[in-house]
DRENTI-164171 format. One record per residue: residue in one letter; x, y, z of N, C-alpha, C in turn. Coordinates in nm, 4 decimals. Example, Ala and Ser with C-alpha at 12.3 -4.5 7.8 and 13.67 -1.06 7.14 Angstrom:
# residues 2
{node 'A'; {1.3190; -0.5690; 0.7800}; {1.2300; -0.4500; 0.7800}; {1.3200; -0.3300; 0.7800}}
{node 'S'; {1.2850; -0.2250; 0.7080}; {1.3670; -0.1060; 0.7140}; {1.2900; 0.0030; 0.7870}}
END
This chain:
# residues 90
{node 'X'; {0.6967; 1.0379; -0.7076}; {0.5607; 1.0833; -0.6969}; {0.5358; 1.2022; -0.7898}}
{node 'X'; {0.6369; 1.2835; -0.8136}; {0.6175; 1.4000; -0.9001}; {0.5826; 1.3612; -1.0430}}
{node 'X'; {0.6414; 1.2525; -1.0930}; {0.6101; 1.2120; -1.2296}; {0.4637; 1.1703; -1.2406}}
{node 'X'; {0.4106; 1.1055; -1.1379}; {0.2697; 1.0657; -1.1366}; {0.1816; 1.1895; -1.1271}}
{node 'X'; {0.2149; 1.2814; -1.0376}; {0.1362; 1.4042; -1.0221}; {0.1380; 1.4872; -1.1492}}
{node 'X'; {0.2517; 1.4939; -1.2143}; {0.2613; 1.5706; -1.3389}; {0.1772; 1.5076; -1.4483}}
{node 'X'; {0.1758; 1.3750; -1.4543}; {0.0941; 1.3063; -1.5546}; {-0.0538; 1.3318; -1.5291}}
{node 'X'; {-0.0956; 1.3279; -1.4041}; {-0.2360; 1.3535; -1.3700}; {-0.2742; 1.4960; -1.4083}}
{node 'X'; {-0.1850; 1.5915; -1.3837}; {-0.2122; 1.7310; -1.4189}; {-0.2238; 1.7477; -1.5703}}
{node 'X'; {-0.1393; 1.6765; -1.6443}; {-0.1388; 1.6897; -1.7902}; {-0.2512; 1.6125; -1.8574}}
{node 'X'; {-0.2922; 1.4993; -1.7951}; {-0.3936; 1.4129; -1.8558}; {-0.4955; 1.3705; -1.7509}}
{node 'X'; {-0.5833; 1.4629; -1.7121}; {-0.6821; 1.4287; -1.6084}; {-0.7770; 1.3192; -1.6575}}
{node 'X'; {-0.8389; 1.2536; -1.5617}; {-0.9355; 1.1464; -1.5882}; {-0.8718; 1.0274; -1.6584}}
{node 'X'; {-0.7529; 0.9917; -1.6137}; {-0.6841; 0.8720; -1.6619}; {-0.6942; 0.7630; -1.5556}}
{node 'X'; {-0.6922; 0.6388; -1.6000}; {-0.6915; 0.5251; -1.5083}; {-0.5505; 0.5047; -1.4541}}
{node 'X'; {-0.5412; 0.4378; -1.3421}; {-0.4116; 0.4139; -1.2773}; {-0.3157; 0.3425; -1.3726}}
{node 'X'; {-0.3637; 0.2421; -1.4438}; {-0.2793; 0.1680; -1.5374}; {-0.2257; 0.2556; -1.6491}}
{node 'X'; {-0.3077; 0.3480; -1.6966}; {-0.2632; 0.4406; -1.8016}; {-0.1543; 0.5338; -1.7479}}
{node 'X'; {-0.1743; 0.5846; -1.6279}; {-0.0758; 0.6730; -1.5653}; {0.0557; 0.5978; -1.5452}}
{node 'X'; {0.0457; 0.4760; -1.4946}; {0.1654; 0.3947; -1.4719}; {0.2402; 0.3707; -1.6024}}
{node 'X'; {0.1690; 0.3376; -1.7077}; {0.2322; 0.3120; -1.8369}; {0.3058; 0.4333; -1.8905}}
{node 'X'; {0.2430; 0.5489; -1.8848}; {0.3075; 0.6712; -1.9351}; {0.4264; 0.7103; -1.8489}}
{node 'X'; {0.4171; 0.6833; -1.7175}; {0.5255; 0.7201; -1.6254}; {0.6380; 0.6173; -1.6259}}
{node 'X'; {0.6135; 0.5026; -1.6870}; {0.7156; 0.3985; -1.6894}; {0.7332; 0.3302; -1.5548}}
{node 'X'; {0.6255; 0.3219; -1.4785}; {0.6289; 0.2622; -1.3458}; {0.5413; 0.1377; -1.3410}}
{node 'X'; {0.5734; 0.0447; -1.2514}; {0.4794; -0.0649; -1.2283}; {0.3492; -0.0069; -1.1722}}
{node 'X'; {0.2374; -0.0708; -1.2009}; {0.1091; -0.0199; -1.1551}; {0.1042; -0.0084; -1.0030}}
{node 'X'; {0.1723; -0.0984; -0.9337}; {0.1718; -0.0930; -0.7867}; {0.2366; 0.0360; -0.7358}}
{node 'X'; {0.3460; 0.0794; -0.7990}; {0.4120; 0.2033; -0.7558}; {0.3261; 0.3256; -0.7871}}
{node 'X'; {0.2606; 0.3243; -0.9035}; {0.1709; 0.4351; -0.9381}; {0.0547; 0.4399; -0.8393}}
{node 'X'; {0.0028; 0.3246; -0.8007}; {-0.1078; 0.3189; -0.7045}; {-0.0669; 0.3764; -0.5694}}
{node 'X'; {0.0542; 0.3458; -0.5246}; {0.1039; 0.3993; -0.3977}; {0.1167; 0.5513; -0.4062}}
{node 'X'; {0.1719; 0.6011; -0.5165}; {0.1870; 0.7466; -0.5337}; {0.0503; 0.8146; -0.5350}}
{node 'X'; {-0.0460; 0.7555; -0.6045}; {-0.1808; 0.8135; -0.6109}; {-0.2461; 0.8107; -0.4730}}
{node 'X'; {-0.2264; 0.7030; -0.3973}; {-0.2810; 0.6963; -0.2613}; {-0.2237; 0.8071; -0.1743}}
{node 'X'; {-0.0953; 0.8322; -0.1871}; {-0.0330; 0.9412; -0.1087}; {-0.0872; 1.0771; -0.1516}}
{node 'X'; {-0.1059; 1.0956; -0.2806}; {-0.1624; 1.2213; -0.3300}; {-0.3065; 1.2383; -0.2826}}
{node 'X'; {-0.3809; 1.1288; -0.2736}; {-0.5175; 1.1356; -0.2203}; {-0.5165; 1.1726; -0.0730}}
{node 'X'; {-0.4204; 1.1188; 0.0030}; {-0.4101; 1.1505; 0.1461}; {-0.3881; 1.2998; 0.1685}}
{node 'X'; {-0.3149; 1.3632; 0.0790}; {-0.2890; 1.5076; 0.0916}; {-0.3970; 1.5901; 0.0218}}
{node 'X'; {-0.4990; 1.5205; -0.0289}; {-0.6107; 1.5847; -0.1001}; {-0.5650; 1.6631; -0.2223}}
{node 'X'; {-0.4600; 1.6147; -0.2882}; {-0.4112; 1.6781; -0.4105}; {-0.4822; 1.6234; -0.5329}}
{node 'X'; {-0.5273; 1.4981; -0.5247}; {-0.6018; 1.4356; -0.6341}; {-0.7266; 1.3695; -0.5785}}
{node 'X'; {-0.8169; 1.3383; -0.6693}; {-0.9367; 1.2639; -0.6327}; {-0.9622; 1.1594; -0.7402}}
{node 'X'; {-1.0347; 1.0570; -0.7027}; {-1.0714; 0.9538; -0.7989}; {-1.2228; 0.9555; -0.8164}}
{node 'X'; {-1.2653; 0.9239; -0.9368}; {-1.4078; 0.9154; -0.9692}; {-1.4292; 0.7878; -1.0495}}
{node 'X'; {-1.5464; 0.7272; -1.0376}; {-1.5728; 0.6073; -1.1162}; {-1.5815; 0.6406; -1.2650}}
{node 'X'; {-1.5318; 0.5503; -1.3477}; {-1.5417; 0.5638; -1.4926}; {-1.6871; 0.5399; -1.5315}}
{node 'X'; {-1.7473; 0.6308; -1.6045}; {-1.8877; 0.6192; -1.6445}; {-1.9114; 0.4964; -1.7331}}
{node 'X'; {-1.8103; 0.4577; -1.8114}; {-1.8246; 0.3435; -1.9017}; {-1.7948; 0.2100; -1.8345}}
{node 'X'; {-1.7137; 0.2106; -1.7295}; {-1.6741; 0.0881; -1.6604}; {-1.6595; 0.1207; -1.5128}}
{node 'X'; {-1.7639; 0.0942; -1.4355}; {-1.7680; 0.1335; -1.2948}; {-1.6589; 0.0668; -1.2104}}
{node 'X'; {-1.5911; -0.0358; -1.2647}; {-1.4821; -0.1001; -1.1904}; {-1.3554; -0.0166; -1.1943}}
{node 'X'; {-1.3437; 0.0705; -1.2943}; {-1.2242; 0.1541; -1.3092}; {-1.2415; 0.2864; -1.2366}}
{node 'X'; {-1.1336; 0.3339; -1.1787}; {-1.1332; 0.4663; -1.1161}; {-1.0472; 0.5586; -1.2015}}
{node 'X'; {-1.0970; 0.6769; -1.2262}; {-1.0226; 0.7780; -1.3007}; {-0.9668; 0.8790; -1.2013}}
{node 'X'; {-0.8469; 0.9251; -1.2278}; {-0.7766; 1.0136; -1.1346}; {-0.7677; 1.1528; -1.1958}}
{node 'X'; {-0.7933; 1.2523; -1.1131}; {-0.7835; 1.3925; -1.1569}; {-0.7349; 1.4780; -1.0415}}
{node 'X'; {-0.6884; 1.5983; -1.0741}; {-0.6506; 1.6920; -0.9676}; {-0.7734; 1.7251; -0.8852}}
{node 'X'; {-0.7555; 1.7454; -0.7582}; {-0.8665; 1.7811; -0.6705}; {-0.9165; 1.9209; -0.7040}}
{node 'X'; {-1.0445; 1.9423; -0.6796}; {-1.1033; 2.0742; -0.7053}; {-1.0363; 2.1803; -0.6197}}
{node 'X'; {-1.0085; 2.1469; -0.4952}; {-0.9349; 2.2349; -0.4046}; {-0.7917; 2.1847; -0.3996}}
{node 'X'; {-0.6982; 2.2678; -0.4349}; {-0.5578; 2.2268; -0.4354}; {-0.5080; 2.2152; -0.2921}}
{node 'X'; {-0.4357; 2.1098; -0.2660}; {-0.3786; 2.0865; -0.1335}; {-0.2916; 2.2044; -0.0919}}
{node 'X'; {-0.2837; 2.2282; 0.0379}; {-0.1967; 2.3339; 0.0892}; {-0.0507; 2.3061; 0.0576}}
{node 'X'; {-0.0155; 2.1818; 0.0295}; {0.1232; 2.1456; 0.0020}; {0.1648; 2.1842; -0.1400}}
{node 'X'; {0.0704; 2.1967; -0.2317}; {0.1039; 2.2257; -0.3710}; {0.1662; 2.3636; -0.3883}}
{node 'X'; {0.1151; 2.4703; -0.3246}; {0.1776; 2.6012; -0.3446}; {0.3258; 2.6058; -0.3092}}
{node 'X'; {0.3707; 2.5188; -0.2192}; {0.5130; 2.5157; -0.1869}; {0.5945; 2.4580; -0.3021}}
{node 'X'; {0.5298; 2.3830; -0.3910}; {0.5996; 2.3204; -0.5024}; {0.5778; 2.3950; -0.6331}}
{node 'X'; {0.4817; 2.4849; -0.6366}; {0.4466; 2.5532; -0.7602}; {0.4309; 2.7026; -0.7340}}
{node 'X'; {0.4481; 2.7839; -0.8384}; {0.4291; 2.9277; -0.8208}; {0.2848; 2.9593; -0.7810}}
{node 'X'; {0.2622; 3.0689; -0.7093}; {0.1259; 3.1062; -0.6707}; {0.0348; 3.1137; -0.7926}}
{node 'X'; {-0.0847; 3.0598; -0.7785}; {-0.1810; 3.0616; -0.8877}; {-0.1646; 2.9483; -0.9870}}
{node 'X'; {-0.0585; 2.8718; -0.9731}; {-0.0327; 2.7621; -1.0654}; {-0.0859; 2.6328; -1.0081}}
{node 'X'; {-0.1353; 2.5441; -1.0956}; {-0.1801; 2.4130; -1.0503}; {-0.0837; 2.3056; -1.0972}}
{node 'X'; {0.0226; 2.3441; -1.1661}; {0.1186; 2.2435; -1.2107}; {0.2185; 2.2165; -1.1006}}
{node 'X'; {0.2717; 2.0965; -1.0999}; {0.3639; 2.0580; -0.9945}; {0.5085; 2.0684; -1.0386}}
{node 'X'; {0.5314; 2.0799; -1.1677}; {0.6667; 2.0953; -1.2197}; {0.6721; 2.2203; -1.3065}}
{node 'X'; {0.7846; 2.2893; -1.3077}; {0.7949; 2.4064; -1.3936}; {0.7834; 2.3669; -1.5397}}
{node 'X'; {0.7279; 2.4550; -1.6191}; {0.7129; 2.4280; -1.7619}; {0.8360; 2.4744; -1.8382}}
{node 'X'; {0.9470; 2.4685; -1.7748}; {1.0719; 2.5118; -1.8345}; {1.1364; 2.3985; -1.9111}}
{node 'X'; {1.2032; 2.4322; -2.0177}; {1.2766; 2.3301; -2.0915}; {1.4075; 2.2967; -2.0215}}
{node 'X'; {1.4356; 2.3679; -1.9128}; {1.5619; 2.3433; -1.8403}; {1.5694; 2.2007; -1.7874}}
{node 'X'; {1.4537; 2.1434; -1.7559}; {1.4544; 2.0063; -1.7040}; {1.4954; 1.9056; -1.8104}}
{node 'X'; {1.4609; 1.9314; -1.9341}; {1.4916; 1.8348; -2.0397}; {1.6189; 1.8690; -2.1143}}
{node 'X'; {1.6661; 1.9912; -2.1040}; {1.7831; 2.0299; -2.1817}; {1.9138; 2.0154; -2.1031}}
{node 'X'; {1.9045; 1.9817; -1.9766}; {2.0243; 1.9673; -1.8954}; {2.1035; 1.8460; -1.9401}}
{node 'X'; {2.2330; 1.8626; -1.9542}; {2.3189; 1.7507; -1.9917}; {2.3647; 1.6774; -1.8679}}
{node 'X'; {2.3704; 1.5466; -1.8788}; {2.4091; 1.4647; -1.7628}; {2.5482; 1.4150; -1.7803}}
END
């Protein structure tokens, strides 16, 4: 779910299929993650102005109470912007 939330934070107003593609997930898994994020009021969906059948996903105007536990105070990102995540050797 964090990869989906991070993608939404980095690229607001994306369609579910676009988020799934960038995250490398099947669209069904991205949809489940987005539904869970909506339940916690961390994200919201809005209709696409150009295609009313598509829903665009963005961070909610009011950040969920659960987000501050995952991010530093005042931050809206869900993952640290540290290179430590990508530079770690496995």
